[in-house]
ZAVEX-475713 format. One record per residue: x, y, z of N, C-alpha, C in turn; residue in one letter; chain; residue number from 1. Coordinates in steps of 0.1 Angstrom, whole numbers, plus 5000, padded with zeros to 4 digits. Example, Ala and Ser with C-alpha at 12.3 -4.5 7.8 and 13.67 -1.06 7.14 Angstrom:
zado n_px 5132&n_py 4943&n_pz 5078&ca_px 5123&ca_py 4955&ca_pz 5078&c_px 5132&c_py 4967&c_pz 5078&r a&c A&k 1
zado n_px 5128&n_py 4978&n_pz 5071&ca_px 5137&ca_py 4989&ca_pz 5071&c_px 5129&c_py 5000&c_pz 5079&r s&c A&k 2
# end
This chain:
zado n_px 8501&n_py 5231&n_pz 2741&ca_px 8508&ca_py 5226&ca_pz 2753&c_px 8499&c_py 5227&c_pz 2765&r m&c A&k 1
zado n_px 8498&n_py 5217&n_pz 2773&ca_px 8489&ca_py 5217&ca_pz 2785&c_px 8496&c_py 5225&c_pz 2796&r a&c A&k 2
zado n_px 8487&n_py 5232&n_pz 2804&ca_px 8492&ca_py 5239&ca_pz 2815&c_px 8495&c_py 5230&c_pz 2827&r d&c A&k 3
zado n_px 8504&n_py 5234&n_pz 2835&ca_px 8508&ca_py 5226&ca_pz 2847&c_px 8496&c_py 5225&c_pz 2857&r a&c A&k 4
zado n_px 8493&n_py 5213&n_pz 2861&ca_px 8482&ca_py 5212&ca_pz 2871&c_px 8486&c_py 5215&c_pz 2885&r l&c A&k 5
zado n_px 8499&n_py 5213&n_pz 2888&ca_px 8504&ca_py 5214&ca_pz 2901&c_px 8517&c_py 5221&c_pz 2901&r y&c A&k 6
zado n_px 8518&n_py 5232&n_pz 2908&ca_px 8531&ca_py 5239&ca_pz 2910&c_px 8535&c_py 5238&c_pz 2924&r v&c A&k 7
zado n_px 8547&n_py 5233&n_pz 2927&ca_px 8551&ca_py 5230&ca_pz 2940&c_px 8550&c_py 5242&c_pz 2950&r d&c A&k 8
zado n_px 8553&n_py 5254&n_pz 2945&ca_px 8553&ca_py 5265&ca_pz 2954&c_px 8539&c_py 5269&c_pz 2958&r k&c A&k 9
zado n_px 8529&n_py 5265&n_pz 2951&ca_px 8516&ca_py 5268&ca_pz 2955&c_px 8512&c_py 5261&c_pz 2968&r d&c A&k 10
zado n_px 8519&n_py 5250&n_pz 2972&ca_px 8515&ca_py 5242&ca_pz 2984&c_px 8523&c_py 5245&c_pz 2996&r a&c A&k 11
zado n_px 8531&n_py 5256&n_pz 2995&ca_px 8540&ca_py 5259&ca_pz 3006&c_px 8532&c_py 5267&c_pz 3017&r e&c A&k 12
zado n_px 8529&n_py 5260&n_pz 3028&ca_px 8522&ca_py 5267&ca_pz 3039&c_px 8532&c_py 5277&c_pz 3046&r p&c A&k 13
zado n_px 8526&n_py 5288&n_pz 3052&ca_px 8534&ca_py 5297&ca_pz 3059&c_px 8534&c_py 5295&c_pz 3074&r t&c A&k 14
zado n_px 8523&n_py 5290&n_pz 3079&ca_px 8522&ca_py 5288&ca_pz 3093&c_px 8531&c_py 5276&c_pz 3098&r a&c A&k 15
zado n_px 8536&n_py 5277&n_pz 3110&ca_px 8545&ca_py 5266&ca_pz 3115&c_px 8538&c_py 5252&c_pz 3114&r l&c A&k 16
zado n_px 8526&n_py 5251&n_pz 3119&ca_px 8519&ca_py 5238&ca_pz 3119&c_px 8518&c_py 5233&c_pz 3104&r v&c A&k 17
zado n_px 8515&n_py 5242&n_pz 3095&ca_px 8513&ca_py 5238&ca_pz 3081&c_px 8527&c_py 5234&c_pz 3075&r g&c A&k 18
zado n_px 8537&n_py 5241&n_pz 3078&ca_px 8551&ca_py 5238&ca_pz 3073&c_px 8555&c_py 5224&c_pz 3078&r r&c A&k 19
zado n_px 8553&n_py 5221&n_pz 3091&ca_px 8557&ca_py 5208&ca_pz 3097&c_px 8548&c_py 5197&c_pz 3090&r v&c A&k 20
zado n_px 8535&n_py 5200&n_pz 3090&ca_px 8526&ca_py 5190&ca_pz 3084&c_px 8530&c_py 5187&c_pz 3069&r l&c A&k 21
zado n_px 8533&n_py 5198&n_pz 3062&ca_px 8536&ca_py 5196&ca_pz 3048&c_px 8549&c_py 5188&c_pz 3046&r n&c A&k 22
zado n_px 8559&n_py 5190&n_pz 3055&ca_px 8572&ca_py 5183&ca_pz 3054&c_px 8570&c_py 5168&c_pz 3057&r k&c A&k 23
zado n_px 8562&n_py 5165&n_pz 3067&ca_px 8559&ca_py 5151&ca_pz 3071&c_px 8551&c_py 5144&c_pz 3060&r v&c A&k 24
zado n_px 8541&n_py 5151&n_pz 3054&ca_px 8533&ca_py 5146&ca_pz 3043&c_px 8542&c_py 5143&c_pz 3031&r c&c A&k 25
zado n_px 8551&n_py 5152&n_pz 3028&ca_px 8561&ca_py 5150&ca_pz 3017&c_px 8570&c_py 5138&c_pz 3020&r r&c A&k 26
zado n_px 8574&n_py 5137&n_pz 3032&ca_px 8583&ca_py 5125&ca_pz 3035&c_px 8575&c_py 5112&c_pz 3033&r a&c A&k 27
zado n_px 8563&n_py 5112&n_pz 3037&ca_px 8554&ca_py 5100&ca_pz 3034&c_px 8553&c_py 5097&c_pz 3019&r f&c A&k 28
zado n_px 8551&n_py 5108&n_pz 3012&ca_px 8549&ca_py 5107&ca_pz 2997&c_px 8562&c_py 5101&c_pz 2991&r a&c A&k 29
zado n_px 8574&n_py 5106&n_pz 2996&ca_px 8586&ca_py 5101&ca_pz 2991&c_px 8587&c_py 5086&c_pz 2995&r v&c A&k 30
zado n_px 8584&n_py 5082&n_pz 3007&ca_px 8583&ca_py 5068&ca_pz 3011&c_px 8574&c_py 5060&c_pz 3002&r g&c A&k 31
zado n_px 8563&n_py 5066&n_pz 2998&ca_px 8554&ca_py 5059&ca_pz 2989&c_px 8561&c_py 5057&c_pz 2975&r s&c A&k 32
zado n_px 8567&n_py 5067&n_pz 2970&ca_px 8574&ca_py 5065&ca_pz 2957&c_px 8585&c_py 5055&c_pz 2958&r g&c A&k 33
zado n_px 8593&n_py 5055&n_pz 2969&ca_px 8603&ca_py 5045&ca_pz 2970&c_px 8597&c_py 5031&c_pz 2971&r i&c A&k 34
zado n_px 8586&n_py 5029&n_pz 2978&ca_px 8579&ca_py 5017&ca_pz 2979&c_px 8575&c_py 5012&c_pz 2965&r t&c A&k 35
zado n_px 8570&n_py 5021&n_pz 2957&ca_px 8566&ca_py 5017&ca_pz 2943&c_px 8577&c_py 5013&c_pz 2934&r l&c A&k 36
zado n_px 8589&n_py 5021&n_pz 2936&ca_px 8601&ca_py 5017&ca_pz 2928&c_px 8606&c_py 5003&c_pz 2932&r i&c A&k 37
zado n_px 8607&n_py 5001&n_pz 2945&ca_px 8611&ca_py 4988&ca_pz 2950&c_px 8602&c_py 4977&c_pz 2945&r l&c A&k 38
zado n_px 8589&n_py 4979&n_pz 2945&ca_px 8579&ca_py 4970&ca_pz 2941&c_px 8581&c_py 4967&c_pz 2926&r m&c A&k 39
zado n_px 8583&n_py 4977&n_pz 2918&ca_px 8584&ca_py 4975&ca_pz 2904&c_px 8597&c_py 4967&c_pz 2901&r s&c A&k 40
zado n_px 8608&n_py 4971&n_pz 2908&ca_px 8621&ca_py 4964&ca_pz 2906&c_px 8620&c_py 4949&c_pz 2910&r l&c A&k 41
zado n_px 8612&n_py 4946&n_pz 2920&ca_px 8610&ca_py 4933&ca_pz 2925&c_px 8602&c_py 4925&c_pz 2914&r m&c A&k 42
zado n_px 8592&n_py 4931&n_pz 2909&ca_px 8583&ca_py 4925&ca_pz 2899&c_px 8591&c_py 4922&c_pz 2886&r s&c A&k 43
zado n_px 8599&n_py 4932&n_pz 2882&ca_px 8608&ca_py 4930&ca_pz 2870&c_px 8617&c_py 4918&c_pz 2872&r l&c A&k 44
zado n_px 8624&n_py 4918&n_pz 2884&ca_px 8633&ca_py 4907&ca_pz 2887&c_px 8626&c_py 4894&c_pz 2887&r t&c A&k 45
zado n_px 8614&n_py 4893&n_pz 2893&ca_px 8607&ca_py 4881&ca_pz 2893&c_px 8602&c_py 4876&c_pz 2879&r s&c A&k 46
zado n_px 8598&n_py 4886&n_pz 2871&ca_px 8594&ca_py 4882&ca_pz 2857&c_px 8606&c_py 4877&c_pz 2849&r i&c A&k 47
zado n_px 8617&n_py 4884&n_pz 2850&ca_px 8629&ca_py 4880&ca_pz 2843&c_px 8634&c_py 4866&c_pz 2848&r v&c A&k 48
zado n_px 8633&n_py 4865&n_pz 2861&ca_px 8637&ca_py 4852&ca_pz 2867&c_px 8628&c_py 4841&c_pz 2863&r g&c A&k 49
zado n_px 8615&n_py 4843&n_pz 2862&ca_px 8606&ca_py 4833&ca_pz 2858&c_px 8607&c_py 4830&c_pz 2843&r r&c A&k 50
zado n_px 8609&n_py 4840&n_pz 2835&ca_px 8610&ca_py 4838&ca_pz 2820&c_px 8623&c_py 4831&c_pz 2816&r s&c A&k 51
zado n_px 8634&n_py 4836&n_pz 2821&ca_px 8647&ca_py 4831&ca_pz 2817&c_px 8653&c_py 4820&c_pz 2824&r l&c A&k 52
zado n_px 8650&n_py 4819&n_pz 2837&ca_px 8657&ca_py 4809&ca_pz 2846&c_px 8647&c_py 4800&c_pz 2853&r f&c A&k 53
zado n_px 8634&n_py 4802&n_pz 2851&ca_px 8624&ca_py 4794&ca_pz 2858&c_px 8626&c_py 4795&c_pz 2873&r s&c A&k 54
zado n_px 8630&n_py 4807&n_pz 2878&ca_px 8632&ca_py 4809&ca_pz 2892&c_px 8626&c_py 4823&c_pz 2896&r t&c A&k 55
zado n_px 8613&n_py 4824&n_pz 2898&ca_px 8607&ca_py 4837&ca_pz 2902&c_px 8610&c_py 4840&c_pz 2916&r p&c A&k 56
zado n_px 8607&n_py 4851&n_pz 2920&ca_px 8609&ca_py 4855&ca_pz 2935&c_px 8597&c_py 4849&c_pz 2942&r i&c A&k 57
zado n_px 8600&n_py 4841&n_pz 2952&ca_px 8590&ca_py 4834&ca_pz 2960&c_px 8581&c_py 4845&c_pz 2967&r l&c A&k 58
zado n_px 8568&n_py 4844&n_pz 2966&ca_px 8560&ca_py 4853&ca_pz 2973&c_px 8559&c_py 4867&c_pz 2967&r g&c A&k 59
zado n_px 8562&n_py 4869&n_pz 2954&ca_px 8562&ca_py 4882&ca_pz 2948&c_px 8548&c_py 4888&c_pz 2948&r d&c A&k 60
zado n_px 8538&n_py 4879&n_pz 2946&ca_px 8524&ca_py 4884&ca_pz 2946&c_px 8520&c_py 4889&c_pz 2960&r y&c A&k 61
zado n_px 8524&n_py 4882&n_pz 2970&ca_px 8521&ca_py 4886&ca_pz 2984&c_px 8528&c_py 4900&c_pz 2987&r e&c A&k 62
zado n_px 8540&n_py 4901&n_pz 2983&ca_px 8547&ca_py 4914&ca_pz 2986&c_px 8542&c_py 4925&c_pz 2978&r l&c A&k 63
zado n_px 8538&n_py 4923&n_pz 2965&ca_px 8532&ca_py 4934&ca_pz 2957&c_px 8519&c_py 4938&c_pz 2963&r v&c A&k 64
zado n_px 8511&n_py 4928&n_pz 2968&ca_px 8498&ca_py 4932&ca_pz 2974&c_px 8500&c_py 4940&c_pz 2986&r q&c A&k 65
zado n_px 8509&n_py 4937&n_pz 2995&ca_px 8512&ca_py 4944&ca_pz 3007&c_px 8518&c_py 4958&c_pz 3004&r m&c A&k 66
zado n_px 8528&n_py 4958&n_pz 2995&ca_px 8534&ca_py 4971&ca_pz 2992&c_px 8525&c_py 4980&c_pz 2984&r m&c A&k 67
zado n_px 8516&n_py 4976&n_pz 2976&ca_px 8507&ca_py 4984&ca_pz 2970&c_px 8498&c_py 4992&c_pz 2980&r s&c A&k 68
zado n_px 8493&n_py 4984&n_pz 2989&ca_px 8484&ca_py 4991&ca_pz 2999&c_px 8492&c_py 5001&c_pz 3007&r a&c A&k 69
zado n_px 8504&n_py 4998&n_pz 3011&ca_px 8513&ca_py 5007&ca_pz 3018&c_px 8515&c_py 5020&c_pz 3010&r v&c A&k 70
zado n_px 8519&n_py 5018&n_pz 2997&ca_px 8522&ca_py 5029&ca_pz 2989&c_px 8510&c_py 5039&c_pz 2987&r a&c A&k 71
zado n_px 8499&n_py 5033&n_pz 2985&ca_px 8487&ca_py 5042&ca_pz 2983&c_px 8484&c_py 5050&c_pz 2996&r v&c A&k 72
zado n_px 8484&n_py 5043&n_pz 3007&ca_px 8480&ca_py 5050&ca_pz 3020&c_px 8491&c_py 5061&c_pz 3023&r t&c A&k 73
zado n_px 8503&n_py 5058&n_pz 3020&ca_px 8514&ca_py 5068&ca_pz 3023&c_px 8513&c_py 5080&c_pz 3015&r m&c A&k 74
zado n_px 8507&n_py 5079&n_pz 3003&ca_px 8506&ca_py 5091&ca_pz 2994&c_px 8494&c_py 5099&c_pz 2997&r a&c A&k 75
zado n_px 8484&n_py 5094&n_pz 3004&ca_px 8471&ca_py 5101&ca_pz 3006&c_px 8473&c_py 5115&c_pz 3014&r l&c A&k 76
zado n_px 8481&n_py 5115&n_pz 3024&ca_px 8482&ca_py 5128&ca_pz 3031&c_px 8487&c_py 5139&c_pz 3023&r p&c A&k 77
zado n_px 8498&n_py 5137&n_pz 3015&ca_px 8503&ca_py 5147&ca_pz 3006&c_px 8493&c_py 5152&c_pz 2996&r f&c A&k 78
zado n_px 8486&n_py 5142&n_pz 2991&ca_px 8475&ca_py 5145&ca_pz 2981&c_px 8465&c_py 5155&c_pz 2987&r c&c A&k 79
zado n_px 8462&n_py 5153&n_pz 3000&ca_px 8452&ca_py 5162&ca_pz 3006&c_px 8459&c_py 5176&c_pz 3008&r q&c A&k 80
zado n_px 8471&n_py 5176&n_pz 3012&ca_px 8478&ca_py 5189&ca_pz 3015&c_px 8478&c_py 5197&c_pz 3002&r m&c A&k 81
zado n_px 8480&n_py 5191&n_pz 2991&ca_px 8481&ca_py 5199&ca_pz 2978&c_px 8467&c_py 5200&c_pz 2972&r i&c A&k 82
zado n_px 8457&n_py 5194&n_pz 2978&ca_px 8444&ca_py 5194&ca_pz 2973&c_px 8443&c_py 5188&c_pz 2960&r r&c A&k 83
zado n_px 8449&n_py 5176&n_pz 2959&ca_px 8451&ca_py 5169&ca_pz 2946&c_px 8440&c_py 5158&c_pz 2944&r g&c A&k 84
zado n_px 8431&n_py 5156&n_pz 2954&ca_px 8421&ca_py 5146&ca_pz 2952&c_px 8411&c_py 5150&c_pz 2941&r h&c A&k 85
zado n_px 8405&n_py 5141&n_pz 2935&ca_px 8396&ca_py 5143&ca_pz 2924&c_px 8383&c_py 5149&c_pz 2929&r i&c A&k 86
zado n_px 8379&n_py 5160&n_pz 2923&ca_px 8366&ca_py 5167&ca_pz 2927&c_px 8357&c_py 5166&c_pz 2915&r i&c A&k 87
zado n_px 8345&n_py 5161&n_pz 2917&ca_px 8335&ca_py 5161&ca_pz 2906&c_px 8327&c_py 5173&c_pz 2908&r v&c A&k 88
zado n_px 8329&n_py 5183&n_pz 2900&ca_px 8322&ca_py 5196&ca_pz 2902&c_px 8312&c_py 5199&c_pz 2891&r d&c A&k 89
zado n_px 8306&n_py 5188&n_pz 2886&ca_px 8296&ca_py 5190&ca_pz 2875&c_px 8285&c_py 5198&c_pz 2880&r f&c A&k 90
zado n_px 8280&n_py 5196&n_pz 2892&ca_px 8268&ca_py 5204&ca_pz 2897&c_px 8272&c_py 5217&c_pz 2903&r f&c A&k 91
zado n_px 8284&n_py 5219&n_pz 2907&ca_px 8288&ca_py 5231&ca_pz 2915&c_px 8297&c_py 5240&c_pz 2907&r t&c A&k 92
zado n_px 8300&n_py 5237&n_pz 2894&ca_px 8309&ca_py 5245&ca_pz 2887&c_px 8304&c_py 5260&c_pz 2885&r v&c A&k 93
zado n_px 8291&n_py 5262&n_pz 2885&ca_px 8286&ca_py 5275&ca_pz 2884&c_px 8280&c_py 5280&c_pz 2897&r h&c A&k 94
zado n_px 8282&n_py 5273&n_pz 2908&ca_px 8277&ca_py 5277&ca_pz 2921&c_px 8286&c_py 5288&c_pz 2926&r a&c A&k 95
zado n_px 8281&n_py 5296&n_pz 2936&ca_px 8289&ca_py 5307&ca_pz 2942&c_px 8301&c_py 5301&c_pz 2949&r p&c A&k 96
zado n_px 8311&n_py 5309&n_pz 2950&ca_px 8324&ca_py 5305&ca_pz 2957&c_px 8321&c_py 5301&c_pz 2971&r k&c A&k 97
zado n_px 8312&n_py 5308&n_pz 2978&ca_px 8310&ca_py 5305&ca_pz 2992&c_px 8304&c_py 5290&c_pz 2993&r k&c A&k 98
zado n_px 8295&n_py 5287&n_pz 2984&ca_px 8289&ca_py 5273&ca_pz 2984&c_px 8300&c_py 5263&c_pz 2982&r f&c A&k 99
zado n_px 8309&n_py 5265&n_pz 2972&ca_px 8320&ca_py 5256&ca_pz 2969&c_px 8329&c_py 5255&c_pz 2981&r n&c A&k 100
zado n_px 8332&n_py 5266&n_pz 2987&ca_px 8341&ca_py 5266&ca_pz 2999&c_px 8335&c_py 5258&c_pz 3010&r r&c A&k 101
zado n_px 8322&n_py 5259&n_pz 3012&ca_px 8315&ca_py 5252&ca_pz 3022&c_px 8315&c_py 5237&c_pz 3019&r a&c A&k 102
zado n_px 8314&n_py 5233&n_pz 3006&ca_px 8315&ca_py 5219&ca_pz 3002&c_px 8329&c_py 5214&c_pz 3005&r c&c A&k 103
zado n_px 8339&n_py 5222&n_pz 3002&ca_px 8353&ca_py 5218&ca_pz 3005&c_px 8355&c_py 5216&c_pz 3020&r d&c A&k 104
zado n_px 8349&n_py 5224&n_pz 3028&ca_px 8351&ca_py 5223&ca_pz 3043&c_px 8344&c_py 5210&c_pz 3047&r i&c A&k 105
zado n_px 8332&n_py 5208&n_pz 3043&ca_px 8325&ca_py 5195&ca_pz 3047&c_px 8333&c_py 5183&c_pz 3042&r v&c A&k 106
zado n_px 8338&n_py 5183&n_pz 3030&ca_px 8345&ca_py 5172&ca_pz 3025&c_px 8358&c_py 5170&c_pz 3033&r a&c A&k 107
zado n_px 8365&n_py 5181&n_pz 3036&ca_px 8377&ca_py 5179&ca_pz 3044&c_px 8375&c_py 5174&c_pz 3058&r s&c A&k 108
zado n_px 8364&n_py 5179&n_pz 3064&ca_px 8361&ca_py 5174&ca_pz 3077&c_px 8356&c_py 5159&c_pz 3077&r l&c A&k 109
zado n_px 8349&n_py 5155&n_pz 3066&ca_px 8345&ca_py 5141&ca_pz 3065&c_px 8357&c_py 5133&c_pz 3063&r a&c A&k 110
zado n_px 8366&n_py 5137&n_pz 3054&ca_px 8379&ca_py 5130&ca_pz 3052&c_px 8387&c_py 5129&c_pz 3065&r l&c A&k 111
zado n_px 8387&n_py 5139&n_pz 3073&ca_px 8394&ca_py 5139&ca_pz 3085&c_px 8389&c_py 5128&c_pz 3095&r s&c A&k 112
zado n_px 8376&n_py 5128&n_pz 3096&ca_px 8369&ca_py 5118&ca_pz 3104&c_px 8372&c_py 5104&c_pz 3099&r v&c A&k 113
zado n_px 8371&n_py 5102&n_pz 3086&ca_px 8374&ca_py 5089&ca_pz 3080&c_px 8389&c_py 5085&c_pz 3082&r a&c A&k 114
zado n_px 8398&n_py 5095&n_pz 3081&ca_px 8412&ca_py 5091&ca_pz 3083&c_px 8415&c_py 5087&c_pz 3097&r g&c A&k 115
zado n_px 8409&n_py 5094&n_pz 3107&ca_px 8411&ca_py 5090&ca_pz 3121&c_px 8404&c_py 5077&c_pz 3125&r f&c A&k 116
zado n_px 8392&n_py 5075&n_pz 3119&ca_px 8385&ca_py 5062&ca_pz 3122&c_px 8393&c_py 5051&c_pz 3115&r v&c A&k 117
zado n_px 8398&n_py 5052&n_pz 3103&ca_px 8406&ca_py 5042&ca_pz 3097&c_px 8418&c_py 5039&c_pz 3105&r f&c A&k 118
zado n_px 8425&n_py 5049&n_pz 3109&ca_px 8437&ca_py 5047&ca_pz 3117&c_px 8434&c_py 5039&c_pz 3130&r a&c A&k 119
zado n_px 8423&n_py 5042&n_pz 3136&ca_px 8419&ca_py 5035&ca_pz 3148&c_px 8415&c_py 5021&c_pz 3145&r w&c A&k 120
zado n_px 8407&n_py 5019&n_pz 3135&ca_px 8403&ca_py 5005&ca_pz 3132&c_px 8414&c_py 4996&c_pz 3127&r r&c A&k 121
zado n_px 8423&n_py 5002&n_pz 3119&ca_px 8434&ca_py 4995&ca_pz 3113&c_px 8443&c_py 4991&c_pz 3125&r i&c A&k 122
zado n_px 8445&n_py 5000&n_pz 3135&ca_px 8453&ca_py 4996&ca_pz 3146&c_px 8447&c_py 4984&c_pz 3153&r t&c A&k 123
zado n_px 8434&n_py 4984&n_pz 3156&ca_px 8428&ca_py 4973&ca_pz 3163&c_px 8429&c_py 4960&c_pz 3154&r l&c A&k 124
zado n_px 8427&n_py 4961&n_pz 3141&ca_px 8429&ca_py 4950&ca_pz 3133&c_px 8443&c_py 4944&c_pz 3132&r g&c A&k 125
zado n_px 8453&n_py 4954&n_pz 3132&ca_px 8467&ca_py 4950&ca_pz 3132&c_px 8470&c_py 4943&c_pz 3145&r m&c A&k 126
zado n_px 8466&n_py 4948&n_pz 3156&ca_px 8469&ca_py 4941&ca_pz 3169&c_px 8463&c_py 4928&c_pz 3169&r l&c A&k 127
zado n_px 8451&n_py 4926&n_pz 3164&ca_px 8444&ca_py 4913&ca_pz 3164&c_px 8452&c_py 4903&c_pz 3155&r d&c A&k 128
zado n_px 8456&n_py 4908&n_pz 3143&ca_px 8464&ca_py 4900&ca_pz 3134&c_px 8477&c_py 4895&c_pz 3141&r l&c A&k 129
zado n_px 8483&n_py 4905&n_pz 3148&ca_px 8496&ca_py 4902&ca_pz 3155&c_px 8494&c_py 4891&c_pz 3166&r r&c A&k 130
zado n_px 8483&n_py 4893&n_pz 3173&ca_px 8480&ca_py 4884&ca_pz 3184&c_px 8477&c_py 4870&c_pz 3179&r d&c A&k 131
zado n_px 8470&n_py 4869&n_pz 3168&ca_px 8466&ca_py 4857&ca_pz 3163&c_px 8477&c_py 4849&c_pz 3155&r s&c A&k 132
zado n_px 8488&n_py 4857&n_pz 3152&ca_px 8499&ca_py 4851&ca_pz 3145&c_px 8496&c_py 4848&c_pz 3130&r g&c A&k 133
zado n_px 8487&n_py 4856&n_pz 3124&ca_px 8483&ca_py 4855&ca_pz 3110&c_px 8495&c_py 4858&c_pz 3101&r d&c A&k 134
zado n_px 8498&n_py 4850&n_pz 3091&ca_px 8509&ca_py 4852&ca_pz 3082&c_px 8506&c_py 4848&c_pz 3068&r a&c A&k 135
zado n_px 8514&n_py 4854&n_pz 3059&ca_px 8512&ca_py 4851&ca_pz 3045&c_px 8514&c_py 4836&c_pz 3042&r s&c A&k 136
zado n_px 8509&n_py 4832&n_pz 3031&ca_px 8509&ca_py 4817&ca_pz 3028&c_px 8523&c_py 4812&c_pz 3023&r m&c A&k 137
zado n_px 8529&n_py 4820&n_pz 3014&ca_px 8542&ca_py 4815&ca_pz 3009&c_px 8554&c_py 4819&c_pz 3017&r l&c A&k 138
zado n_px 8555&n_py 4831&n_pz 3021&ca_px 8566&ca_py 4836&ca_pz 3028&c_px 8565&c_py 4835&c_pz 3044&r l&c A&k 139
zado n_px 8553&n_py 4832&n_pz 3048&ca_px 8551&ca_py 4831&ca_pz 3063&c_px 8554&c_py 4845&c_pz 3069&r n&c A&k 140
zado n_px 8552&n_py 4856&n_pz 3062&ca_px 8555&ca_py 4869&ca_pz 3066&c_px 8543&c_py 4874&c_pz 3075&r l&c A&k 141
zado n_px 8545&n_py 4878&n_pz 3087&ca_px 8533&ca_py 4883&ca_pz 3095&c_px 8525&c_py 4893&c_pz 3088&r p&c A&k 142
zado n_px 8512&n_py 4891&n_pz 3087&ca_px 8503&ca_py 4900&ca_pz 3079&c_px 8503&c_py 4914&c_pz 3085&r t&c A&k 143
zado n_px 8505&n_py 4915&n_pz 3098&ca_px 8503&ca_py 4928&ca_pz 3105&c_px 8515&c_py 4938&c_pz 3101&r w&c A&k 144
zado n_px 8526&n_py 4932&n_pz 3095&ca_px 8536&ca_py 4941&ca_pz 3091&c_px 8531&c_py 4951&c_pz 3080&r y&c A&k 145
zado n_px 8523&n_py 4947&n_pz 3071&ca_px 8517&ca_py 4955&ca_pz 3061&c_px 8508&c_py 4966&c_pz 3066&r g&c A&k 146
zado n_px 8502&n_py 4964&n_pz 3078&ca_px 8493&ca_py 4974&ca_pz 3084&c_px 8501&c_py 4985&c_pz 3091&r y&c A&k 147
zado n_px 8513&n_py 4982&n_pz 3095&ca_px 8521&ca_py 4991&ca_pz 3104&c_px 8523&c_py 5005&c_pz 3098&r l&c A&k 148
zado n_px 8527&n_py 5006&n_pz 3085&ca_px 8528&ca_py 5020&ca_pz 3080&c_px 8515&c_py 5026&c_pz 3076&r p&c A&k 149
zado n_px 8504&n_py 5018&n_pz 3076&ca_px 8491&ca_py 5024&ca_pz 3072&c_px 8485&c_py 5032&c_pz 3084&r m&c A&k 150
zado n_px 8488&n_py 5028&n_pz 3096&ca_px 8482&ca_py 5035&ca_pz 3108&c_px 8487&c_py 5050&c_pz 3108&r v&c A&k 151
zado n_px 8500&n_py 5053&n_pz 3108&ca_px 8504&ca_py 5067&ca_pz 3108&c_px 8500&c_py 5074&c_pz 3095&r p&c A&k 152
zado n_px 8499&n_py 5067&n_pz 3084&ca_px 8495&ca_py 5073&ca_pz 3071&c_px 8480&c_py 5078&c_pz 3072&r s&c A&k 153
zado n_px 8471&n_py 5070&n_pz 3078&ca_px 8457&ca_py 5075&ca_pz 3079&c_px 8456&c_py 5085&c_pz 3090&r f&c A&k 154
zado n_px 8464&n_py 5084&n_pz 3100&ca_px 8464&ca_py 5095&ca_pz 3111&c_px 8468&c_py 5108&c_pz 3105&r f&c A&k 155
zado n_px 8479&n_py 5107&n_pz 3097&ca_px 8484&ca_py 5119&ca_pz 3090&c_px 8474&c_py 5125&c_pz 3080&r l&c A&k 156
zado n_px 8467&n_py 5116&n_pz 3073&ca_px 8456&ca_py 5120&ca_pz 3064&c_px 8446&c_py 5128&c_pz 3072&r l&c A&k 157
zado n_px 8442&n_py 5123&n_pz 3083&ca_px 8432&ca_py 5130&ca_pz 3092&c_px 8437&c_py 5144&c_pz 3096&r g&c A&k 158
zado n_px 8450&n_py 5145&n_pz 3100&ca_px 8456&ca_py 5158&ca_pz 3103&c_px 8456&c_py 5167&c_pz 3092&r c&c A&k 159
zado n_px 8460&n_py 5162&n_pz 3080&ca_px 8461&ca_py 5171&ca_pz 3068&c_px 8447&c_py 5176&c_pz 3064&r a&c A&k 160
zado n_px 8437&n_py 5167&n_pz 3065&ca_px 8423&ca_py 5171&ca_pz 3062&c_px 8418&c_py 5181&c_pz 3072&r a&c A&k 161
zado n_px 8421&n_py 5180&n_pz 3084&ca_px 8418&ca_py 5190&ca_pz 3094&c_px 8424&c_py 5203&c_pz 3091&r l&c A&k 162
zado n_px 8437&n_py 5203&n_pz 3088&ca_px 8444&ca_py 5215&ca_pz 3085&c_px 8438&c_py 5222&c_pz 3073&r y&c A&k 163
zado n_px 8435&n_py 5215&n_pz 3062&ca_px 8429&ca_py 5221&ca_pz 3050&c_px 8415&c_py 5226&c_pz 3053&r t&c A&k 164
zado n_px 8408&n_py 5219&n_pz 3062&ca_px 8395&ca_py 5225&ca_pz 3066&c_px 8397&c_py 5238&c_pz 3074&r a&c A&k 165
zado n_px 8406&n_py 5238&n_pz 3083&ca_px 8409&ca_py 5250&ca_pz 3091&c_px 8413&c_py 5262&c_pz 3082&r w&c A&k 166
zado n_px 8421&n_py 5259&n_pz 3072&ca_px 8425&ca_py 5270&ca_pz 3062&c_px 8413&c_py 5275&c_pz 3055&r i&c A&k 167
zado n_px 8404&n_py 5266&n_pz 3051&ca_px 8392&ca_py 5270&ca_pz 3044&c_px 8382&c_py 5278&c_pz 3053&r d&c A&k 168
zado n_px 8381&n_py 5273&n_pz 3066&ca_px 8372&ca_py 5280&ca_pz 3075&c_px 8377&c_py 5294&c_pz 3078&r i&c A&k 169
zado n_px 8390&n_py 5295&n_pz 3081&ca_px 8395&ca_py 5308&ca_pz 3086&c_px 8398&c_py 5317&c_pz 3074&r t&c A&k 170
zado n_px 8400&n_py 5311&n_pz 3063&ca_px 8404&ca_py 5319&ca_pz 3051&c_px 8419&c_py 5324&c_pz 3052&r g&c A&k 171
zado n_px 8426&n_py 5317&n_pz 3061&ca_px 8440&ca_py 5321&ca_pz 3063&c_px 8449&c_py 5316&c_pz 3051&r a&c A&k 172
zado n_px 8460&n_py 5322&n_pz 3050&ca_px 8470&ca_py 5317&ca_pz 3040&c_px 8474&c_py 5303&c_pz 3043&r e&c A&k 173
zado n_px 8475&n_py 5294&n_pz 3033&ca_px 8479&ca_py 5281&ca_pz 3036&c_px 8494&c_py 5281&c_pz 3039&r a&c A&k 174
# end
């Protein structure tokens, strides 16, 4: 039998900032899961409608495309909080713990910068799309709607990465 890779109690921060950040990240992850469920139900309905009644859901590909991007970005902050991102440790598996910890700090800080930069740039792109009136082809759905949940998701990712870097730097209890 395989061992559990993730135990929920391991990710419970004790500090106030960590607890608040953890709850917000969890809420975003739940939103991501709900988005994926809605997307799969919509796809199922469209496939059944297309197969049996020749009436698929109009714009289902557009909606799946938009909802997929939203679901992925909303799950990223929680993945960082539980340190669930994939780590390729082929070269560092036998390295000293201090070296691995330093690598984790650098990676968390780099992810934090990337999260904040993505949030900033997506905001600018979203505002440009809104101002230009860009819309999807079939549904005429404003394109910037899909970017709206991504901005706080990437900002939250930056905050979560900063928090995990802080925990690694200070050696404090998560």
